[in-house]
N, C-alpha and C positions, 0 to 999 in steps of 0.2 A: 195755144193760149196767147191771147193778145195782152200786152202790157204797155203801159205808158212809156214815153221817152224820158229818160232821166240822164242828162249830160251835166255833170257837176262843175262845169266851167263855162265861161263866156266864149261862144264860138266866133264872135265878131273879131275879125283880124287873125284868127288862129289858123295854124296849119293842122288840118284834120286828116288822120289816116283811118280809113275804113278797112277792116279785115274780115274776110269771109272764107269759109272752108272750101266751098265748091262754087265756081262761077259758071253759070249755064246761060240762061236766056238774058240775064242782066236786069230783070224786073225787080229782084230783091234789092240790088244795089241802087237802082233808080229810086225806090221807096226810101232807102236809107239817106240818100243825098237830099231828097225832098224834106225828110224829117230834120236833118241838120240845118238846112237852109230856112226852115220854118222858125228855128231858134236864133237865127242871126245870119251874118254874112262873113263866112270864113275867107281868109285870103287864098287858101288853096285846099283842095280835097284830093287826097291820093288814095289809091286802092291797092291792097295787097291780098292775094288769094293763095291758098294752099294748092288748089287744083283748078286749072282752067280746062274745061272740057269742050269748049267751042259751042256752037249752036246758038249764037247770039241772036236775039230778036231786036235788040236795041244797040246803038253805037256806043258800047261801053268797053273800054280797054283797060286792063289792070296795069299798074306801074311795076309791080313785083309779082312774079309767079313762082311757086315752089315746084309744080309739076304740070306740064302741058300733056293732057291725056286725050287721045282720039277715041271718041265713043259714037255709037249709034244714037240717034235722037231718043230712042226708047230705052236705052240702057240706064241703069242707076249707078251712081258713084257714092260709096259709103266711106266716110272718114272716121276713124276711131283714134282717140288720143288719150294717153294717160294724163291725169289721174282719174278721168271719168270712165275710161274703158280699161280692160285688162292689159292692153298693149297698144302700140302705135301701128296703124294699118290704113292703107288706102286700097279699096277694092272696087273694081269695075264689075257690076253685076249685069250680065247680058239679059236683055228682055226676052221673055219666053216667046216662042213663035206664035204668031196669031195676027189679028187685025191691028192696024195702026191705031195708036192712041196719042192724044196730045201730050207734049212734054210736061213734066212736073218737076 
């Protein structure tokens, strides 16, 4: 579900920290950076991720990484965190054998 961007402060001159659960291709972060820059000109944008699984398609590098996890391009990484989930867990879900599919 797509929602509008709502940042309740002026981004001009601000230090902005983007936080993502899993960093993979870098496309989601690029979109987030574009959305922030559409609202103003921050002095700095930093990136913190819980899991860096490699496989980048764009030159995006996080400033802070909780866990670097080697994965196959077709694997999935699932992050579960309380209070939204019953417990805290990071799981690598291997891709089933079969034909290659594009990363998602």
